[in-house]
C-alpha positions as CSV (number, residue, x, y, z in Angstrom):
1,M,38.4,-16.6,-18.5
2,T,38.4,-14.7,-15.5
3,Q,40.8,-15.5,-12.5
4,K,38.4,-17.2,-9.7
5,G,41.7,-17.2,-7.5
6,I,44.7,-18.5,-6.4
7,I,45.3,-22.0,-5.7
8,H,48.5,-22.9,-3.5
9,I,49.7,-26.4,-4.7
10,I,52.1,-28.1,-2.3
11,D,53.0,-31.5,-3.1
12,D,56.1,-33.2,-3.8
13,E,54.8,-35.4,-6.6
14,P,55.1,-33.9,-10.3
15,I,52.7,-35.9,-11.8
16,I,49.7,-34.4,-9.1
17,H,51.6,-30.6,-10.0
18,E,50.3,-31.8,-13.9
19,V,47.0,-33.2,-12.9
20,L,45.7,-29.9,-10.5
21,G,48.0,-27.4,-12.4
22,Q,46.1,-28.1,-15.7
23,L,42.6,-28.9,-14.1
24,L,42.7,-25.3,-12.2
25,T,43.6,-23.7,-14.3
26,A,41.4,-25.3,-17.0
27,E,38.4,-23.7,-14.4
28,G,40.1,-20.3,-13.9
29,Y,41.9,-20.7,-10.8
30,E,45.8,-19.2,-10.6
31,I,48.0,-21.5,-9.7
32,E,51.3,-21.5,-7.2
33,I,53.4,-25.2,-6.7
34,S,56.0,-26.0,-4.1
35,S,57.0,-29.1,-3.7
36,S,58.1,-29.4,0.0
37,G,56.8,-27.8,3.0
38,E,60.2,-25.4,3.8
39,E,59.3,-24.1,0.1
40,A,56.0,-23.5,0.6
41,L,56.3,-21.5,3.9
42,E,58.9,-18.9,2.2
43,K,56.1,-18.4,-0.2
44,H,53.6,-18.1,2.3
45,T,55.1,-15.7,4.5
46,S,54.9,-13.4,1.6
47,R,51.8,-13.9,-0.2
48,A,48.1,-14.4,-0.2
49,F,46.3,-16.7,-1.2
50,D,42.8,-18.0,-2.0
51,L,43.4,-21.7,-1.2
52,I,46.4,-24.0,-0.7
53,L,45.9,-27.9,-1.1
54,L,48.4,-29.5,1.4
55,D,49.6,-33.3,1.2
56,L,49.6,-34.7,4.0
57,L,52.6,-37.1,3.3
58,M,56.1,-35.1,2.0
59,P,59.6,-35.9,2.9
60,G,61.2,-33.4,5.3
61,M,58.2,-31.2,7.1
62,D,55.0,-33.0,6.4
63,G,51.9,-31.6,6.0
64,I,50.5,-31.5,10.0
65,E,53.8,-29.4,10.3
66,A,53.5,-27.4,7.6
67,L,49.9,-26.6,8.7
68,K,50.6,-26.0,11.9
69,V,52.8,-22.8,10.5
70,M,50.3,-21.9,8.1
71,R,47.8,-21.6,10.7
72,K,50.2,-19.7,12.9
73,I,51.3,-17.1,10.1
74,D,47.6,-16.4,8.9
75,P,45.2,-18.1,11.3
76,Q,42.4,-17.1,8.1
77,A,44.0,-19.6,5.6
78,I,41.9,-22.0,3.7
79,I,43.2,-25.6,3.6
80,I,42.6,-28.1,2.0
81,I,44.8,-31.7,3.0
82,I,45.8,-33.8,0.3
83,T,45.8,-37.7,1.3
84,A,46.0,-41.4,0.6
85,Y,43.3,-43.7,1.9
86,A,45.6,-45.2,4.4
87,S,45.7,-41.5,6.1
88,V,42.5,-40.5,6.7
89,E,42.6,-40.1,10.5
90,S,45.6,-38.2,10.1
91,A,43.5,-35.9,7.7
92,I,40.8,-35.7,10.3
93,A,43.3,-34.5,12.9
94,A,43.9,-32.1,10.4
95,M,40.5,-31.0,10.3
96,K,40.6,-30.5,14.1
97,M,43.5,-28.7,13.9
98,G,42.0,-25.7,11.4
99,A,41.7,-27.7,7.8
100,F,39.1,-26.8,5.9
101,D,38.0,-30.5,4.1
102,Y,40.3,-33.3,3.0
103,I,40.2,-34.8,0.1
104,Q,41.8,-38.7,-0.8
105,K,43.7,-39.7,-3.8
106,P,43.1,-41.2,-6.3
107,F,40.9,-38.3,-6.3
108,K,37.2,-37.5,-9.1
109,H,38.1,-34.3,-11.1
110,D,34.5,-33.5,-10.2
111,E,34.3,-33.3,-6.6
112,L,37.8,-32.1,-6.1
113,L,36.5,-29.4,-8.4
114,L,33.2,-29.1,-6.5
115,T,35.5,-28.9,-3.0
116,V,37.7,-26.4,-4.3
117,K,34.4,-24.0,-5.6
118,R,32.9,-24.2,-1.9
119,A,36.4,-23.4,-0.3
120,V,37.1,-20.4,-2.5
121,E,33.5,-19.2,-1.6
122,H,34.3,-19.5,1.8
123,K,37.1,-17.6,1.8
124,R,34.9,-15.1,0.1
125,L,32.7,-14.9,2.4
126,Q,35.0,-15.1,5.4
127,E,36.5,-11.7,4.0
128,E,33.3,-10.1,3.5
129,N,32.5,-10.6,6.8
130,L,35.8,-9.0,8.2
131,R,34.9,-6.1,6.0
132,L,31.9,-5.3,7.0
133,K,33.3,-5.7,10.5
134,D,36.0,-3.3,9.7
135,E,33.2,-0.9,8.2
136,L,31.1,-1.1,11.0
137,K,33.8,-0.3,13.3
138,R,35.0,2.4,11.2
139,K,30.9,3.9,11.2
140,F,30.5,3.2,14.9
141,S,34.4,4.9,16.3
142,F,34.3,7.8,18.1
143,E,35.1,9.0,15.6
144,N,31.9,9.0,13.7
145,I,30.0,10.5,16.9
146,I,30.1,14.7,16.1
147,G,30.8,17.0,18.0
148,K,33.6,19.6,19.0
149,S,30.8,21.4,21.7
150,K,31.7,21.6,25.2
151,V,28.9,19.4,26.6
152,M,29.8,17.1,23.4
153,Q,33.9,16.5,24.9
154,N,32.0,15.6,28.6
155,V,30.0,13.0,26.4
156,F,33.1,11.6,24.7
157,E,35.3,11.4,27.5
158,L,32.5,9.1,29.3
159,I,32.1,6.9,26.5
160,K,35.5,6.4,25.8
161,A,35.9,5.6,29.9
162,A,32.8,3.1,30.0
163,A,33.5,1.1,26.6
164,P,35.9,-1.3,27.3
165,T,34.2,-2.3,30.8
166,R,31.5,-5.2,31.8
167,S,29.3,-2.3,33.2
168,T,25.6,-1.7,32.3
169,I,25.4,1.3,30.6
170,L,21.7,4.2,30.9
171,L,21.8,6.3,27.7
172,Q,19.5,9.4,28.9
173,G,18.3,12.1,26.4
174,E,15.4,13.2,23.9
175,S,14.3,10.8,21.3
176,G,17.1,12.0,18.2
177,T,19.8,12.4,19.8
178,G,21.8,9.5,19.2
179,K,21.6,7.3,22.0
180,E,21.5,4.0,19.5
181,L,24.6,5.5,17.3
182,V,26.2,5.5,21.0
183,A,25.2,2.4,22.0
184,R,27.1,1.0,18.9
185,A,30.1,2.9,19.3
186,I,30.1,1.5,23.0
187,H,29.9,-1.7,22.1
188,Q,32.3,-2.0,19.2
189,N,34.7,-0.3,20.7
190,S,34.3,-3.4,23.8
191,D,36.1,-6.4,24.2
192,R,32.6,-8.1,23.0
193,A,32.4,-6.1,19.4
194,N,32.9,-10.0,17.6
195,F,29.9,-10.5,18.8
196,P,26.1,-9.6,18.3
197,F,24.6,-6.5,19.4
198,I,21.3,-7.0,19.5
199,I,18.1,-4.2,19.4
200,V,15.2,-4.5,21.7
201,N,12.6,-2.2,20.8
202,S,10.9,-2.3,24.0
203,G,7.2,-0.2,23.2
204,S,6.8,-2.0,19.8
205,L,5.7,-5.4,21.1
206,P,3.0,-6.9,23.7
207,P,4.6,-7.4,27.1
208,D,3.8,-11.6,26.4
209,L,5.0,-11.8,22.9
210,L,8.0,-9.2,23.9
211,E,9.3,-11.9,26.9
212,S,9.1,-14.9,24.6
213,H,11.2,-13.0,22.3
214,L,13.7,-11.8,25.1
215,F,13.6,-15.5,26.7
216,G,12.3,-17.7,24.1
217,H,9.9,-20.5,24.8
218,V,9.7,-24.4,24.4
219,K,7.1,-26.2,22.3
220,G,3.6,-25.8,24.1
221,A,4.4,-22.9,26.3
222,F,1.2,-21.2,24.9
223,T,-1.6,-21.6,21.7
224,G,0.6,-21.2,18.5
225,A,4.3,-22.6,20.3
226,V,4.7,-25.3,17.8
227,S,8.5,-25.4,18.6
228,L,10.9,-24.7,21.0
229,K,12.4,-21.2,20.4
230,K,15.4,-19.1,21.3
231,G,15.5,-16.3,22.7
232,L,17.0,-12.7,22.1
233,F,19.3,-13.2,25.2
234,E,20.6,-16.4,24.0
235,A,21.3,-14.7,20.3
236,A,23.2,-12.0,22.2
237,D,25.4,-14.2,24.8
238,K,28.6,-12.7,24.9
239,G,27.7,-9.5,23.4
240,S,25.4,-6.8,24.3
241,I,22.1,-6.0,24.3
242,F,20.5,-2.4,23.6
243,F,17.3,-1.8,25.7
244,D,15.5,0.9,23.5
245,E,13.5,3.1,25.4
246,I,13.3,0.2,28.2
247,S,10.5,2.7,30.6
248,C,7.8,1.0,27.6
249,L,8.8,-2.4,29.4
250,N,6.2,-3.2,31.4
251,L,6.4,-4.4,35.3
252,D,6.2,-8.1,34.8
253,T,8.9,-7.7,32.5
254,Q,10.9,-5.3,34.3
255,A,11.1,-8.0,37.2
256,K,12.3,-11.1,35.0
257,L,14.8,-8.4,33.4
258,L,15.9,-7.9,36.8
259,R,16.6,-11.3,37.8
260,V,18.5,-11.7,34.3
261,M,20.9,-9.1,35.3
262,Q,21.5,-10.0,38.9
263,D,21.7,-14.0,38.1
264,R,23.1,-14.0,34.4
265,E,20.0,-16.4,33.7
266,F,17.1,-17.4,32.8
267,M,14.0,-20.2,31.1
268,R,12.5,-20.1,28.5
269,L,8.5,-19.5,28.4
270,G,7.2,-23.3,29.5
271,G,10.7,-24.8,30.2
272,T,12.3,-25.8,33.5
273,K,16.0,-25.7,32.1
274,I,18.2,-23.2,33.6
275,I,19.5,-21.5,30.9
276,K,23.4,-19.2,31.2
277,V,23.8,-16.4,30.2
278,D,27.0,-13.1,29.7
279,V,25.1,-10.2,28.4
280,R,26.3,-6.8,28.3
281,I,22.7,-4.4,28.9
282,I,23.4,-1.3,27.1
283,A,19.5,0.7,27.6
284,A,18.0,3.8,26.9
285,T,15.2,6.2,27.9
286,N,13.8,9.7,26.5
287,T,12.1,9.6,29.9
288,D,12.8,10.9,33.3
289,L,13.0,7.2,34.9
290,E,13.1,8.3,38.6
291,E,8.9,10.3,38.0
292,L,8.4,7.1,36.7
293,I,9.5,5.4,39.8
294,R,7.2,8.1,41.5
295,L,4.9,7.2,39.3
296,K,4.9,3.4,40.3
297,T,5.2,2.3,36.9
298,F,8.8,2.2,37.1
299,R,11.0,-0.3,39.4
300,K,13.4,1.0,41.4
301,D,15.9,-2.1,42.0
302,L,15.9,-2.1,38.2
303,F,16.9,1.5,37.8
304,Y,19.4,0.8,40.5
305,R,21.1,-1.8,38.3
306,L,20.6,0.3,35.2
307,N,22.0,3.7,36.5
308,V,25.4,2.2,37.3
309,I,27.1,4.6,34.4
310,T,24.7,6.9,33.1
311,I,25.4,9.1,29.8
312,E,23.7,12.4,29.1
313,L,23.2,13.2,25.5
314,P,22.5,16.4,25.3
315,P,19.5,18.0,22.5
316,L,20.7,19.7,19.3
317,R,19.4,23.3,20.9
318,E,21.8,23.1,23.8
319,K,25.1,22.1,21.2
320,R,23.9,24.8,18.3
321,E,28.4,25.2,17.7
322,D,27.6,21.3,16.3
323,I,25.3,22.2,14.0
324,P,28.0,23.4,11.2
325,L,29.8,19.9,11.5
326,L,26.5,17.7,11.4
327,V,25.6,19.9,8.2
328,K,28.4,19.1,6.7
329,H,28.8,15.9,7.4
330,F,25.6,15.1,6.4
331,I,25.3,16.7,3.0
332,D,28.7,14.3,2.5
333,L,27.4,11.2,3.3
334,Y,23.6,12.1,1.2
335,A,25.3,13.9,-2.1
336,K,27.4,10.7,-2.0
337,E,25.0,8.4,-1.5
338,N,22.8,10.4,-4.5
339,R,26.0,10.9,-6.5
340,K,25.7,14.8,-6.8
341,E,28.2,17.1,-6.2
342,I,26.8,19.5,-3.2
343,E,29.4,22.0,-1.8
344,G,27.7,23.1,1.5
345,M,24.7,25.5,1.8
346,T,23.8,29.1,1.5
347,E,24.7,31.2,4.7
348,D,21.5,32.6,5.0
349,V,19.9,28.5,5.5
350,M,23.1,28.0,7.5
351,E,21.8,30.9,9.9
352,I,18.3,29.5,9.7
353,L,19.2,26.0,10.9
354,E,21.4,27.8,13.9
355,D,18.3,29.3,14.6
356,Y,16.0,26.2,15.1
357,D,15.6,24.8,18.5
358,W,15.3,21.6,16.6
359,P,12.3,19.0,18.9
360,G,13.3,15.9,16.5
361,N,17.3,16.4,17.5
362,I,20.1,15.1,15.0
363,R,17.7,12.9,13.1
364,E,15.5,16.0,12.2
365,L,18.5,17.3,10.6
366,E,19.6,14.2,9.1
367,N,16.5,13.9,7.4
368,L,15.9,17.5,6.7
369,I,19.1,17.4,5.0
370,E,18.7,14.2,3.1
371,R,15.6,16.1,1.8
372,A,17.6,19.0,1.0
373,V,19.8,17.5,-1.1
374,V,17.9,15.0,-2.7
375,L,15.8,18.2,-4.2
376,T,18.9,20.7,-4.2
377,K,20.0,21.4,-8.7
378,S,22.7,23.5,-7.5
379,K,26.1,22.8,-5.9
380,L,24.6,25.0,-2.8
381,V,21.5,23.9,-0.7
382,T,19.1,26.9,-0.5
383,R,16.0,28.2,1.0
384,A,14.1,26.5,-2.0
385,S,15.1,23.3,-0.6
386,L,13.6,23.6,2.7
387,P,10.4,22.2,3.4
388,A,7.8,25.2,3.6
389,F,6.8,24.7,7.5
390,F,10.9,25.5,8.4
391,L,10.4,29.3,6.2
392,T,7.4,30.3,8.8
393,S,9.8,32.1,11.0
394,E,8.4,35.5,10.0
395,G,5.0,34.6,10.1
396,D,2.3,34.3,13.1
397,E,2.1,30.4,13.4
398,K,5.9,30.4,14.1
399,K,5.6,33.1,16.7
400,E,3.0,31.2,18.7
401,I,5.2,28.3,19.0
402,Y,8.1,29.8,20.3
403,T,6.4,32.3,22.6
404,P,8.2,33.0,25.5
405,L,7.2,30.8,28.2
406,N,6.0,32.1,32.2
407,N,9.4,32.3,34.3
408,D,7.4,30.8,37.3
409,L,7.6,27.4,36.0
410,S,10.3,24.5,36.2
411,L,12.4,23.7,33.1
412,K,10.5,20.0,33.2
413,E,7.4,22.3,33.1
414,Q,8.5,24.6,30.0
415,T,9.7,21.8,28.6
416,H,6.4,19.9,28.0
417,I,5.0,22.9,27.2
418,F,6.8,23.3,24.2
419,Q,6.8,19.9,22.9
420,K,3.3,19.8,23.2
421,K,3.0,23.2,21.4
422,V,5.4,22.0,18.3
423,I,3.5,18.0,18.6
424,L,0.1,20.4,18.3
425,S,1.8,22.5,15.5
426,T,2.8,19.7,13.3
427,L,-0.2,17.3,13.0
428,K,-2.1,20.3,12.5
429,K,-0.1,20.3,9.1
430,T,-0.4,16.4,8.6
431,K,-3.9,16.7,9.4
432,G,-3.6,14.5,12.3
433,I,-1.4,11.5,9.9
434,Q,0.9,10.3,13.1
435,K,3.0,8.8,11.0
436,K,4.0,11.9,8.5
437,A,4.0,13.6,11.4
438,A,6.8,11.9,13.3
439,R,8.6,11.9,9.7
440,V,8.7,15.8,10.0
441,L,9.6,16.0,13.8
442,G,12.2,13.6,12.7
443,I,11.6,10.8,15.3
444,K,9.9,7.1,15.4
445,P,6.3,7.0,14.8
446,T,5.7,4.8,18.6
447,T,7.8,7.8,19.7
448,L,5.9,10.5,18.6
449,N,2.7,8.2,19.9
450,E,3.8,7.6,23.2
451,M,5.1,11.5,23.7
452,I,1.1,12.1,22.7
453,K,0.0,9.9,25.4
454,R,2.6,11.3,28.1
455,L,1.7,15.2,27.1
456,K,-2.2,14.0,27.5
457,I,-2.5,15.1,23.8
458,D,-5.9,15.2,22.4
459,M,-6.0,14.0,18.9
460,D,-9.8,15.2,19.0
461,I,-9.4,18.6,18.6
462,I,-6.5,18.5,15.5
463,P,-8.8,19.4,12.3
């Protein structure tokens, strides 16, 4: 029978050793036996157990004292108290000190086995949660934000300085530059890491629905509010909220967010009770917020609240020396995921990638490498694994997109013209299907739709 776990039985009665030993061994558990608290502690310091069955009444060190010491040695220890009927109050006191449950003598075998099974399953969940937290911390550690370029080293220094603080962070950068990855890294490297990290997709919901999501509502607050609902701010208490594309919030929601940031309190929609929260705000935008302030679509006072620590994430075209590092990272990642042995790519393919301007930034590069890894049949990624539109650099259409612009125009005006040309070209290739175009560009469909509106692209001219 497969071993289900290791159980430490601590009791001074040999009959209990025998009964529990036979019962639990028959169920597939491995058993360790101690006759006193002192003997148990010696074993506890040198060996890990999935579950501890601890008798309360023992000569010498009793169960309560042993429990205190064990919880100090291992705060995650799962302990079930064994007690006689007359000591139930002591057992309840032990649970307040961290015991998982208690079993009364004489116990029924089925009930004991059920309690033991539940405790061992709890231990497994506890271990899985710790593993996932460690994995998250590794995944979103600063080391996984890849880049050796000078601009990225400056970003790293800012992130490391900002993460341990309680300050609000504003991340600015084009779509696909890794703003969410940086936000998660900031959260995971702060004292809030063990509390929730909540993402708010600011432009994905209509304003009234978004406010209900953020602040919750009481029963009857509006048609369809059939019960009380907690909002994302309550869910994120003691943790962080990441507002992705905060520029999409309407002015009313901006005003309510400002009040939460100032007062650290709010009311649910339709409610009168004030709810206090401790939440760190991390916001991201690919839009010039100061320009939106000028257009009166973004509040100046909210901008000043957000703009405590601003981190500019550079587009990929401004850190081309990082492309080989990113390529290697994504090839290793997707080769492992697809169980393929791929060592890298040919020199001519790397040259193409380094020459490309990456309007979709790192997200576009990641999507391209994933596709190449899936399609590649050899140990090196070749031109055959790249999408057709990527290889038209010698063609007139590609040259038209990258024709040098009027030097009399500002950088911002030239960038808008360039973005418009790339988006129009991609929309033509995808026959106007925005979802498909967004995938090719390596950006979210909602981001593409927002850019189409901002750049005043006429969809009617798309054939």
